[in-house]
C-alpha positions as CSV (number, residue, x, y, z in Angstrom):
1,M,48.9,-17.2,-27.1
2,R,47.6,-13.7,-28.0
3,K,44.7,-15.3,-30.0
4,F,43.9,-17.6,-27.1
5,L,43.7,-14.6,-24.7
6,I,41.5,-12.7,-27.1
7,L,39.2,-15.7,-27.3
8,I,39.1,-16.1,-23.6
9,S,38.3,-12.4,-23.2
10,F,35.5,-12.7,-25.8
11,F,33.9,-15.6,-23.8
12,V,34.2,-13.7,-20.5
13,L,32.6,-10.6,-22.0
14,S,29.8,-12.7,-23.7
15,A,29.1,-14.5,-20.4
16,S,29.0,-11.1,-18.6
17,L,26.6,-9.7,-21.1
18,L,24.4,-12.8,-21.0
19,A,24.3,-12.5,-17.2
20,Q,23.2,-8.9,-17.5
21,E,20.5,-9.8,-20.1
22,S,19.2,-12.6,-17.9
23,S,19.0,-10.6,-14.7
24,Y,15.4,-9.8,-15.5
25,R,12.8,-10.5,-18.1
26,M,9.5,-8.9,-19.1
27,S,6.2,-10.8,-19.5
28,N,3.1,-8.8,-20.4
29,K,4.8,-5.6,-19.2
30,I,5.6,-7.2,-15.8
31,M,9.3,-7.4,-14.7
32,I,10.4,-10.8,-13.4
33,I,13.6,-11.4,-11.6
34,G,15.0,-14.5,-9.9
35,H,13.7,-18.0,-9.8
36,G,11.9,-20.3,-7.4
37,E,11.8,-18.9,-3.9
38,Q,13.9,-15.9,-5.1
39,L,11.5,-15.0,-7.9
40,R,9.8,-11.6,-7.7
41,A,7.4,-10.0,-10.2
42,F,6.5,-6.3,-10.2
43,S,5.5,-3.3,-12.3
44,I,7.8,-0.4,-13.2
45,Y,6.9,3.1,-12.1
46,G,5.9,5.6,-14.7
47,G,3.9,8.3,-13.0
48,S,3.7,11.9,-14.0
49,P,5.2,14.9,-12.0
50,E,2.0,16.9,-12.8
51,N,-0.2,14.3,-11.0
52,C,2.2,14.2,-8.0
53,A,1.9,17.9,-7.7
54,S,-1.9,17.8,-7.9
55,Y,-2.0,15.0,-5.3
56,A,0.1,17.1,-2.9
57,A,-2.2,20.1,-3.6
58,T,-5.3,18.0,-2.7
59,V,-3.8,16.7,0.6
60,S,-2.9,20.3,1.4
61,R,-6.4,21.4,0.6
62,Y,-7.8,19.0,3.2
63,K,-5.5,20.5,5.8
64,K,-6.6,24.0,4.9
65,I,-10.3,23.1,5.1
66,F,-10.0,21.5,8.6
67,G,-7.2,23.7,10.0
68,D,-6.0,23.1,13.5
69,A,-9.0,20.9,14.4
70,V,-7.6,18.0,12.3
71,N,-4.1,16.7,11.8
72,V,-3.4,15.7,8.2
73,Y,-0.7,13.3,7.3
74,C,0.6,12.1,3.9
75,M,2.2,8.6,3.6
76,T,3.1,7.9,0.0
77,I,4.1,4.2,-0.1
78,P,6.9,2.9,-2.5
79,T,6.2,-0.3,-4.4
80,Q,8.7,-3.1,-4.5
81,G,9.9,-2.1,-8.0
82,E,11.7,0.8,-6.4
83,F,13.8,-1.4,-4.2
84,Y,14.3,-4.6,-6.2
85,C,14.5,-3.5,-9.8
86,P,17.9,-4.2,-11.4
87,E,20.0,-1.1,-11.9
88,E,20.1,-1.5,-15.7
89,A,16.3,-1.5,-15.9
90,R,15.5,1.4,-13.6
91,P,13.0,4.0,-15.0
92,A,14.2,7.5,-15.6
93,R,12.3,8.9,-12.7
94,S,12.6,7.0,-9.4
95,E,9.8,6.5,-6.9
96,L,11.9,8.2,-4.3
97,S,12.1,11.3,-6.4
98,A,8.4,11.3,-7.0
99,I,7.6,10.7,-3.3
100,S,10.0,13.5,-2.3
101,S,8.4,15.9,-4.8
102,I,5.0,15.2,-3.1
103,Y,6.4,15.8,0.3
104,G,8.1,18.9,-0.8
105,K,4.9,20.4,-2.1
106,L,2.8,19.8,1.0
107,Q,1.4,23.0,2.4
108,N,-0.8,24.4,5.2
109,G,0.7,22.2,7.9
110,A,0.1,18.8,6.2
111,V,2.8,16.4,7.6
112,A,4.8,13.8,5.6
113,V,5.2,10.3,6.9
114,D,8.3,8.8,5.5
115,A,7.4,5.2,4.8
116,Y,10.2,4.9,2.3
117,H,13.0,5.1,4.8
118,A,11.0,3.1,7.4
119,L,10.9,0.2,4.9
120,Q,14.4,0.5,3.5
121,P,16.4,-1.1,6.4
122,H,14.2,-4.2,6.1
123,L,14.7,-5.2,2.5
124,D,16.1,-8.5,3.5
125,E,12.8,-9.3,5.3
126,P,9.5,-10.3,3.5
127,I,8.0,-6.8,3.5
128,Y,6.7,-7.1,-0.1
129,A,4.8,-10.0,-1.7
130,R,6.9,-11.6,-4.4
131,T,4.0,-12.7,-6.5
132,D,1.5,-9.9,-5.8
133,H,1.4,-6.1,-6.4
134,H,0.9,-5.4,-2.7
135,W,3.3,-5.3,0.2
136,Q,3.2,-8.1,2.8
137,P,1.7,-7.2,6.2
138,L,5.1,-7.0,7.7
139,G,5.9,-4.0,5.4
140,A,2.6,-2.3,6.5
141,Y,3.7,-2.9,10.1
142,Y,6.9,-0.9,9.7
143,A,5.0,1.9,7.9
144,A,2.3,2.0,10.6
145,Q,5.1,2.1,13.3
146,E,6.5,5.2,11.5
147,F,3.1,6.8,11.3
148,A,2.4,6.3,15.0
149,K,5.7,7.9,15.8
150,V,5.0,11.0,13.7
151,A,1.4,11.2,15.0
152,G,2.5,10.8,18.6
153,V,0.2,7.9,19.5
154,P,0.9,4.6,21.3
155,F,2.2,1.6,19.2
156,K,2.7,-2.0,20.2
157,D,5.4,-4.3,18.7
158,L,4.7,-7.7,17.2
159,S,4.9,-9.5,20.5
160,H,1.4,-8.2,21.1
161,Y,0.1,-9.9,17.9
162,T,-0.7,-13.5,16.9
163,E,1.0,-14.6,13.7
164,H,-1.1,-16.3,11.1
165,I,0.1,-17.9,7.8
166,V,-1.6,-18.6,4.5
167,F,0.7,-21.1,2.9
168,G,1.1,-21.5,-0.9
169,F,0.0,-18.0,-1.8
170,V,0.4,-16.8,-5.4
171,G,-1.0,-13.3,-5.9
172,T,-2.1,-11.0,-8.7
173,M,1.2,-11.0,-10.6
174,A,0.6,-14.5,-11.9
175,G,-2.5,-13.2,-13.8
176,Y,-1.0,-9.9,-14.8
177,S,2.2,-11.4,-16.2
178,K,0.6,-14.6,-17.6
179,D,3.9,-16.2,-16.7
180,R,3.9,-19.9,-15.7
181,E,7.0,-19.6,-13.5
182,V,5.3,-16.9,-11.4
183,A,2.3,-19.1,-11.0
184,N,4.5,-21.9,-9.8
185,S,6.5,-19.9,-7.3
186,P,4.2,-19.7,-4.2
187,E,5.1,-17.8,-1.0
188,N,3.7,-17.5,2.5
189,F,1.3,-14.7,3.3
190,V,1.9,-13.8,6.9
191,Y,-0.4,-11.5,8.8
192,Y,-0.8,-10.5,12.4
193,I,-3.9,-10.1,14.6
194,P,-3.7,-8.0,17.8
195,K,-4.4,-10.2,20.9
196,D,-5.0,-7.9,23.8
197,V,-7.1,-5.0,22.6
198,F,-10.9,-5.1,21.9
199,Y,-12.2,-4.1,18.5
200,E,-15.3,-4.4,16.4
201,A,-15.9,-3.4,12.8
202,E,-18.9,-1.9,11.1
203,Y,-19.3,-2.2,7.3
204,Y,-21.2,-0.2,4.7
205,D,-20.8,-2.2,1.5
206,Y,-21.0,-0.6,-1.9
207,T,-22.8,-1.6,-5.0
208,L,-20.5,-0.7,-8.0
209,D,-21.3,0.3,-11.5
210,K,-20.9,-2.1,-14.4
211,G,-17.3,-1.1,-14.9
212,R,-16.7,-1.6,-11.1
213,K,-15.1,1.8,-11.0
214,R,-17.6,3.8,-9.0
215,A,-19.9,3.2,-6.0
216,V,-23.5,3.8,-7.0
217,S,-25.2,2.9,-3.7
218,E,-24.4,2.1,-0.1
219,A,-25.9,-0.8,1.9
220,S,-27.0,-0.5,5.5
221,M,-24.5,-1.2,8.3
222,K,-23.4,-4.7,9.1
223,E,-21.0,-5.9,11.8
224,R,-18.2,-8.3,10.6
225,N,-14.8,-9.2,11.7
226,F,-12.0,-7.0,10.5
227,F,-9.9,-10.0,9.6
228,R,-11.1,-12.6,7.2
229,T,-9.8,-16.2,7.0
230,F,-8.6,-17.8,3.8
231,P,-7.4,-21.3,3.1
232,D,-3.9,-22.2,2.1
233,G,-3.3,-21.6,-1.6
234,S,-6.0,-18.9,-1.8
235,V,-5.2,-16.1,-4.3
236,A,-7.4,-13.8,-2.2
237,A,-5.2,-13.8,0.9
238,Y,-4.5,-10.0,0.7
239,S,-8.3,-9.6,1.3
240,T,-7.7,-10.8,4.8
241,F,-8.1,-7.1,5.8
242,M,-11.8,-6.1,5.6
243,G,-12.4,-8.4,2.6
244,G,-11.4,-5.9,0.0
245,D,-11.9,-2.3,-1.0
246,A,-15.5,-1.6,-2.0
247,K,-16.8,-0.6,1.4
248,L,-16.7,2.0,4.1
249,V,-15.4,0.6,7.4
250,K,-15.5,2.0,11.0
251,V,-13.5,0.2,13.7
252,T,-14.1,0.9,17.4
253,T,-11.4,-0.1,19.8
254,S,-10.9,-0.3,23.5
255,T,-8.2,2.4,23.2
256,S,-9.4,5.6,24.9
257,N,-7.3,8.6,24.1
258,G,-9.6,10.9,22.1
259,R,-7.9,10.3,18.8
260,R,-10.1,9.2,15.9
261,L,-8.4,8.4,12.6
262,L,-9.7,8.5,9.0
263,I,-7.5,6.6,6.5
264,L,-7.9,7.6,2.9
265,K,-6.3,4.8,0.9
266,D,-6.0,2.4,-2.0
267,S,-5.6,-1.3,-1.3
268,F,-2.1,-0.9,0.1
269,G,-3.8,0.9,3.0
270,N,-6.0,-2.0,3.9
271,A,-3.1,-3.6,5.8
272,L,-2.5,-0.6,8.0
273,P,-5.5,-0.3,10.4
274,G,-4.9,-3.6,12.2
275,Y,-1.6,-2.2,13.6
276,L,-3.3,1.0,14.9
277,F,-6.0,-0.5,17.2
278,Y,-3.7,0.3,20.1
279,S,-3.3,3.8,18.8
280,F,-6.7,5.2,18.1
281,E,-10.2,4.8,19.6
282,N,-11.9,4.9,16.2
283,I,-10.5,4.1,12.8
284,H,-12.5,4.9,9.7
285,V,-11.3,3.5,6.3
286,V,-12.3,5.2,3.0
287,D,-11.1,4.0,-0.4
288,C,-9.8,6.5,-3.0
289,R,-12.2,4.9,-5.5
290,Y,-15.4,4.2,-3.5
291,F,-17.2,6.7,-1.2
292,T,-20.8,8.0,-1.5
293,R,-21.0,10.6,1.2
294,N,-19.7,14.2,1.6
295,I,-16.4,13.8,3.4
296,I,-16.4,17.2,5.1
297,N,-19.7,16.3,6.8
298,Y,-18.5,12.8,7.6
299,I,-15.3,14.0,9.3
300,R,-17.2,16.5,11.4
301,E,-20.0,14.1,12.3
302,N,-17.6,11.5,13.5
303,G,-15.3,13.8,15.4
304,I,-12.2,12.8,13.3
305,T,-9.0,14.2,14.8
306,D,-6.5,12.7,12.3
307,I,-6.5,12.1,8.5
308,L,-3.9,9.8,6.9
309,F,-3.6,9.7,3.2
310,A,-2.1,6.3,2.6
311,N,-1.6,5.7,-1.1
312,N,1.1,3.9,-3.0
313,I,3.1,6.0,-5.3
314,T,1.4,4.6,-8.4
315,H,-2.0,5.6,-7.2
316,A,-0.6,9.0,-5.9
317,S,0.6,9.6,-9.5
318,M,-2.8,8.9,-11.1
319,T,-5.2,11.6,-12.2
320,A,-8.2,9.6,-10.9
321,T,-6.9,9.5,-7.3
322,W,-6.6,13.2,-6.5
323,Q,-9.7,13.9,-8.6
324,M,-11.8,11.5,-6.5
325,Y,-10.5,13.0,-3.2
326,E,-11.5,16.4,-4.6
327,K,-14.9,15.0,-5.5
328,Y,-15.4,13.7,-2.0
329,L,-15.2,17.3,-0.7
330,T,-18.2,18.4,-2.8
331,Q,-20.4,15.4,-3.6
């Protein structure tokens, strides 16, 4: 009987260990959890504290330069790995601790926008893409709502938007992971277009260098829709917003409140402006990798009243991000 109980205990322990081992797997440095409609693929955070400190110092420098004339906000966006990573695989330094360190180092009156805790109550909703490194537009909606609250501007709920769906979307993680199951686990990409506010967008497209890392020239202005349309199954669905990153965009809205916003962002920030057409009369969008003008002159010439740094924590932890924002001040 004792041997039987020992044998049973061994099998229970083995099954438990097997379950733990199978709670996630790695493919080409991408973590994959779940299967089918529950599958989720993402990267694990590994940013440096030094770069977080430098990023906070750069944000603070912008506020010092413009003083009381311009409000400066810092929204550091968590990635899905922070919320969905299995406990046994969590990195030594959490995204929350990194974000908190950035906010704690802001100076000169720069204001933190806590997207982390705005997103956290909605983890059972599709706020992050399962097969892409971006958030879903719904996640951006909750973050934009928090920003509007902090900035003291109007904000409309989703009843003022028309829902659109790209069915069968499989994003960047299929290619990054090179995993067949990720490629065969499509999801819906759901985005929202405001329906009772006027807006028009002006684009200045960039020509990039051979490595596609720097803008080398800027084209003349063209008018295009802010929202692009992609067919079901398109891998490019996240480019619904402005068609991507390599451009300077100015949106003019029918909102008239004297507030003019500049968003300094990576691709996570592309999904934010469409929720702020009710909040600002102008919205200018500048990428942390591509900008050819002097940003001090640009802000003054366009009467910018508010600057929002909207970078995900991975970008905020990179040397190149804060160095480019510094370069924009002097180029």
